[in-house]
N, C-alpha and C positions, 0 to 999 in steps of 0.2 A: 672764469666760466669754463666748464669742461668742454672738451672738443666735441663738436657735433650737436651741442645742446643749444636750445634757444631759450632766452629768459622768459618767464611768464610775463604776460602783459601787465604793465603798470596801470594804476587807476586812471591816469591821464592819457593813456595810449589809445589808438583807434580800436585795438582788439579787445579792450576791457569795457564791459558794460555793467554799470551798477543796477541792481534790481529795483523795480518800482517799490517805494517804501510802503504805499498803501496795499499793493498786491501782496507784498511779503508779510505784512501784518495780518491780512485776512487769511493767508495760507497757513501761517503758524497757529492762528487761533483755531482754524478748522482742524489742523493736525492734532492739536492738544485735546480738543473735544472728542474727536474720533478715537484717539489713543486711550483716553480715560474710559470711554465706553467699552472698548474692546477688552482692556485689562479687567474692568469690573465684571463683565460677563464671563471672562475666562476664570477668574478667581471663584466666582459663584459655582461654576461647573466643577472646578477642582475640589471644592468642599463637598460636593454631592457624590463624586465619583470615587470608586475604589481603585487604588493604584498598586501595581506590581513594580517594585523598584527596578527590576531588570528582566522584563518579560522575554527578551531574546537570549538571555544568558550570555550577554557579551562579556560581562566581567569575568564569568567563569572561564570563557574561552581564552581571554588574555591572561588570566591567572595560570591556567595550564601551560600556555605558551611560555610565560616567564619562568615557571618551574623547570620546564624542559630546557630552556636556555641556560639557566643557572647550573643545571646539572652537567652541562658541557660548555663552559664559558669560552673555549678557544675560538669558536666562530665569532662571538661577540667582540672579543679582543681584536681579532683580525679585522673585523668590519670597522671598529673604531679607529684602528691605526690607518686603514685606507682612507677613511673619512677625513681625519686630521691632516693627512698628507695632501689630499686633494684641496682641502681648505687653505692650507699654507701656500700651495701653488696659486690658488685663486687670489690670495692677498698679494703675492708677488707680481702676478700678472696685472692686477688692478693698479698697483703702484707704478708699474712700467707704463701703462696706458696714460696715467695722469702726468707722467713726465714726457709724454709725446712719443713713446716708443711702441712698436708693434708687439702684439702678443696674441697667442691663440687661446680660445676659450677652453676652460677645463671641462665643461659640460655644456651642452646646448639642448634646447627643447626641440622635439621632432617638428617637422614642417607642418604636421597635422594639428599641432597644439595652437589653437586660436587665441589662447590667453596672452601670448607674447608676440603677436603680429605687429604691434606698433614699433616703428623704427627706433624709438627711444630706448627700448629694451636692449638694443644692440649698439646704438651710436653713443648713448650717454654712459659714462663710466660708472656712475652711481647706480643707475637702474640696471645696468648689466651685472654689476656685483650683486645687487639684491636678487636678480633673477637666478644667477648661478648658485648663490648661497642656498636659495630655496630648492633648486633642482638637486643639489648635492645632498641636502638634508632629507628630501623625499626619497631619493634613491637609497640612502643609508637605512631609513626606516623600513622600506620594502625589502631590502636585502636581509635585514635582521629577521623580520617576521615570517618571510617566506622560505627560509632555509633552516628552520628548526626541526630537528629530527624527532620522531616519535609521536607526532600529532596525528590523530585520525583525520581522514579526508574532510569530514564536515567541519571539524574545529579549525583546520588549516584554512579552509575556504572562508569561514566566518572571520577569522583574524585578518586574512588578506583583504577581504572586502572592506572591513571597517577601518583598517589602516589606510587604505586608499581614500576612503571618505574623509578621514582626518587630514591627510596630507593635501588633498584637493581643497579642503576648506581653508587651509592655512596659506594658500597661494597668495603672493603679494598683489596679484591682479584683483583680489577681492576687497582690498582696503584702499581707502581714498588716498592716504599719504604715500603709498608705495605703488600707485598706478599712474603712470605719466599721462595716459590718455584721458583719465578722469580729471586729473589736475588741469590739463589743458582745456578741457570742456568746461570745467568750473570757472576758469578765468574768462573764457569767452562769453559765458552766459551769466556771469555775475552770481553764480550759485543756484540758478533756477533749475539746472539739471538735477541737483541734489534734492530739491523740493519735489520735483516730479517723481524721482525715484522713491522718495519717502511716501508720497501719495500712492504710488503703485503698490508698495509694501502694505500700507494700511488697507487698500482695497482687497488684496489677497487675504489678509487676516480677517477682514469682515466677511468675505466670501466663505472662508473656512470656519467662521464663528470662533475666532481666537487661535485656530491652528493655521499654519501656512498652507494655503491652497493656491498654488501658482496658476494664474490664468493662462491657458494655452491658446485661447482663441477669443475673438470678439463676440460675446454672447448677444450683443445688440445688433449684430449684422444679419441675424436670421429671423425670418418672419414665417410663421406657420401658414401654409397654403400658398406661399409665394416662392421661396427658395429652399424650403424644407417642409416635409410632410404635405406634399401637394395633392395627394389623392384622398377623397372623402372616405371616411371609415369610422367605425366605432368599436369600443371595447365590448366584447360579448361574453367574456369570462375572465376571472382573475383569481389568483390564490396568493400564497405567501412568496412565491418565486417568480411569477410571471403574470402578464396580461396577454390575452388573445385578442388581436384586432382583426375584424372582418372588413374588407374593402367593398364598396358598392360596385356592382357590375355595371358595365357600360354597353353591354350587348343585350338584345332582346332575349336570347337564349344563352344558357351557360352549359359547360360540360358537366357530365354526371359526377366525375371524380374531382373533388376540390384540390387546390394546391396549398400545402402547408409549408411555410418557410420558418426555419429556426436559425436566426443569425447567431454568430459567435457571441459568447458572453461579453466580450470586451466591446462589441459594437451594439448600437441601438438600432431599432427597427427602421428608423428613417434613413439609414445608409442606403436602403433600397428604394427610397422614395424622396429624392431631392427635387431638382427642377424638372419640369415636364419633359424636357428633351432627354434626360438621362434617368428617368424613373422606371425601374424594372416593374414595380407594382402597377403603374399606369399602363405599361405595355401589356402585362399579363391579363389584366381585366379587359383590355380592349380585344384580346384574343379569345374571350369567352371563358376564362378561368374564374372560378370562385376562389379568391385569395384570402388566406389567413396567415398572419405573421405573429410570431411570438415576440413580445417585448419583455426582456428580463428586468427584474426589479433592481433598482438602484438602492442599496441598503441604507443610504444616507438620506433618503427622501421618502415621503409617504405617497401612497397611490392616490391619483385623482378619483373622484367619485365615479361609480359605475356608469358607463354609457358616454362618458366625456372623451374628447380627443386627448391623446397624450402628446407630450412634446419632448 
């Protein structure tokens, strides 16, 4: 057993819990049914939609980068030599650790990188090797793509951005068998954590109608008139870009000049009308203002009927 490591819980140990067979069966049946529905709906939309193979011209950007790189291969050769030297040092250091000898890491993740916060990434020789191998490879890719001469600024930014997306996606923390924290949790819960994660993924796909729409907040936690949209009002005008909401006055007389609020595009109108104690709209109408607020259209949804409350 490598130094500093703890063996996964055995089936007869106190830390290991087998999942309930009936619950597991129901979960898998539900997952299968939801997955089939999502895939069927997605395939139907794909057949009706027109597709552009590379709408962001990512392939063109990387093709230009490769051409520039091959025109002056000295940088690539130098980067490869440095990468293999570091990799050989990593192999030697890992072998020293397995023999009980001390060794310094070849590369380490910055303290702000939360992917490798678990102690096993440092204490276990195998996971430490996996971590450092990934970090060396990611650094190599970034060194190569960001130091190509002759690329225009936009192409260089595009290549750098998507190279980072690729290296981040390949992080060992994203995969079950190379993430010690997930392996530990899987042993502790008998695999229920994986079922929960799969259900979360299916929920995000259902929310996005086949596209990954990651849930950022609990949509069931908000109730119109209680902790969001607390002030009574109605839609008095709408077009292709917006709806105009007028809020009911709470004073006998109102000021002659109305108050029109245009929230930033990324925010909805209800950011100004949450709970009663922090609702700007409620305060404004209580001061005698006639309040109008613009609610920008969400392009993925249809407008409610005229005169209805929006959420």
